[in-house]
Phi, psi and omega in degrees: 000154183270158180252190181302341188286353183294340181270352176283162175258339180307121176302331181289313175297312184301327179297338183252006185296335180247016171294149168288355177287139178275067182296140160252159169279171180285083185218165191297322181305328179290318175294317177301317181296313180301311183294322180295321179264002180048054180244153160291150175263131163256116173252124178251130192232132177195198178207165196295334183259008175294110188294314180292335176294316178294319182301317189290320186298312184299313188285327193234310186287342177260004180272127185297322183283325182288322176301320189287333174286320179301309189291329188278322194260341187226159161262123187261131183235127171257139187223129172276112181296342180281333172276326184234064177298338180289325173293310181301318183294333177290310183279341169292316174296325168306308184294318176300315182295323182283318185246352183084003179208169178213183180154188182230142006291146177252115179246124188223141179262129185233148164302162178304344183263001181097357180287132187280146178242324181200154178193170175195196183253237175289129171236132185283161177296332178232154179306113178189165185067022184068017179250138176293160178290151183292324174299316185289326175305309184306310179298321176293325181290322179295315173306321180294322183287329181284319187263333188235040195297314186294323171301312181300312179302312184297316177296328178289325173297323178290324180300311180299321179296325174300314182293315178306327185259009190291321187285333186299332180296343188260350188250128176249147171265004180282142174288165176299127179299108188290341178284348177274110186290160179294329177294323178286333170297315175303317180301313173308307180302312183294324181296319181298314173304314187291338172300332184255010175299128166270096185285349182272301191263352185083169181076206195223119178075193180254212187272150351286163191235121181254153185299329181044054184300327179302324181288321176300316180292317178298324178293322169303326180288314180299319178289333176297325187261353182233352185056029173284111188289335179295319182295316172299309191300313187289314180303313182289324174300313179302311178294315178297320173298316179298315181296328182278346189266181176287344177294335186257136183279109184290341183265319189246342188085170183089153184251149176279171189285322177198171170252140186276355182234169182291332191260019174066015182284307189265096181275164164274110206287357178298137179245120178262143176298319188289325175306302185297322179299304184295327180286331173300322182289325177294317178304313184297318174296320183299315183297315180299322182279326191250339187057036184284132173290330178294324174292319181295320176299325183285321174301311183290318172302314178295319168300325178293318181298311182304312178298322184280328196239333188233024182240128170295146181295338177262357184111155186100153184250140176283172190270316191195163173242132178289154173288337190253148161223142190046036178074007181240130179290128177084355189306321185294331190258347190258161187224149162272146179300319186298327178294321184284326177298323180288315191288316186263351177056229189293336177296338192298323182308298184306306184301315180298321175297315183292326188247018168056048172274120179233174176294321185283335181091157171255006174205113173054039180071011176229182193240130167259133178288132170195160181258102176290334170229161179295140179305325175313323184293334184279343175297315179294317186301310190267001183051046175248146172292143180309325179288326178292311185293315177297325173300309186296320182293315186291325178299312177307314183298323179288328180297312181294323179292329179288318177296319180299324183291349175278352180282167167292125186278152175301155181295150179252129166270112186259019166288157179240124186256140187300302182302307182303320176295318173305319178296325183281324174302311177299316182298314178298323182295307185293322174296320177297315182294320177296323181269351182065042185241108184292345182293325180288322179295322178299319181289324177295313180299311179300319181289331180288322178286334175291313180311317183296321177298313188285321197246345187266136174229179188297322186260333181196181180255147173264156183271323190234145180225131175206129170062033181083002184246130169273136184227134168064132184294145179303146173253177190303319186290331180297314178294309184303311181296324177298316178298317180298316176303316178308311181296315180296319178293332175292314185298317181296320190245347178064013179279121186287350177304327183289328176291320174305311181298317180295316176300318178299324184282325172303314181296317180295317179298314180304321188284318194254348187235349196278139176243111185294339187294325182237343174095013186241172182251133176299148178287335176242159181290153181299335184269002177262122196238014181255027172228157185282330181228143168259111181268167174236131186262117182244330186281152160272135179244231177292336177235159182303147171308130178295326176289330178288319178294317178294326171306317179291320184291319179295321173300308181300315182288332178286322176290315185302319191243007180059043183267111187285331179296314178299318182293320180296320177295319179291318183294321177296319180295318184287323184290329185286335190261356192301310185302311179300318175306314185291326187283313190234061183302328183286338175274337186229047187291326179288324173295315182303316174294325178297317183302314177298303193285338176280332171282327181280324191100131180290142177277130176249128181228122182245135182233124178235166180110170188287342177266012190310314187289321178299313177298315177307315186298321178287327173295324182282353172279343174286145179279139166207136178305323181189127188211167170238117178246124181230127165275124185311137178210127187297343184291333192236038182294350188278350179291134186302326185279352175261358175297127173087356181252088185278150177292138175219167175284336172289135177283130179232134181244119173254129181255117192227160166210130184052049173064005179262119193248147175280173177297135182296153179241169195244356184208170180296317184297316174302323180287319182308318181300315180302305185302314182294327177301312180299314184293320176294327174291339181267347184286000000 
């Protein structure tokens, strides 16, 4: 029989709808029951593509005897962390303070009012891995609450206070030290990053290895302002190694969440929308700087994967693909050499050498496709022209892809999330700008409009959409990423509608999320009352800090419209974070880029003349860490940077900073000279 979760739309909650556990969703009825019956609450948090969530469900939550203990002693709540990240971050903080680590599934025991008392991640059915059994833990927690209630409540209050104060230690109210030059700041950032370089495999640190795109983007920014070839080289090496590795799907395109090893070979096979969106942006910037065909190919293949496997037929992007199929992680993606030999025939020898396919396997007796050498190396080995080997390899890949598609596919989390969709809209837009390909900008616009249909209501926006149903109010990252998508789409299309949308949303966020006392934004709106703490998200996690994104967006809009209030908000935010940024740039990568570009000043480029849109398209192909590009439009002559720049037939390009412009130039090459001159003068 089904439980209460059968009425939910979240794929994760629906996975648990036939558990014998009497699960509730995160709703008031669960708390009312706990208070009425004086029971502790067990909140279990995960997401649909989480491997160990599946394991614990099978071992414990599907067990009738274990479920009866849970139902008797606790009020049990299941939470999809992707729908309720606000709930997740509170109890993740608690578990990390208790145990020193976190992860999913996240299992936390709460007082009836929601205050945490104890928690952890995965617990096995029997004692092992140095962890108590789940059954014994349930009994011990319930016994402690019955027999030592005052101690448990006192401990819970201390834990709650620690969670409330957790972010404050990273915020300083001291102004930026004006004696510290910008160049020295950049040097400090680079040195902190450099300590963690993996110079052999790319990326940062050892296993497990995550893409860390904010750090890659920061390296490109550092290169732009310092001409440090090492910064450029490591950022590009990191992307190259990821594209060559098993973390990248060599047949379909698209990136897995992370690699379990340092060399990017063995992925954790789940594919998340946000990872692919963020990597697309890094690849777009990498392509702008290097014109690498490998980067361009990865952009096109990844967008092809998104289109084929993660896009709703009516528009909007799905959330994730599971790591597992048929209960085995990675089964959908791996190969036995014998399979490939049969499918490819005489071409198998070349293909297996290129992708390191062996009889013994390169991972657990099977093979993950990856490129130990660049394909160009095999041109020399086999005395083939590049076009010959590329055509042969592509033909083999299509054969294998067709065969792979006959397999049982990994599970799809088909809910559509506002913030993650915004990240992909920006990824599409940035790819379109970098490649000069309008089809990607058009797809971004189509999905932007579909997102408004899915998420927006008269009073506010929703976070999640599935099967015609909206769920949960949007949170700070949803708004921040959507504003960022507005800005990117304005740059790509030059349509002022997106600036109007961005400004409306900035005002809404400022009204409902802003904390005047310290100048940062709460993660949840002021009218959301079903959580015990309103937290502020400052770190970059799997996605950029919403506060960091808003800092940059207020800065952009402040410069664009000469809005001193917006500029003051962004400057206050960056000043409070500067010390933490310098100390921990890999944890505050998006902030760190803000620090550099706000110290250096945003680049302002205005283009007038009958060919202004054509020239704008070419300008957007150029790399810049952050800029405002405007093709002159009489509708917005009140914008400060357009004052005095009347339309003429002749193309004129103005390169400005703080509304002070150099003499206009007439073509792209002259603009590039001006940009280089400004950078060289700053070195």
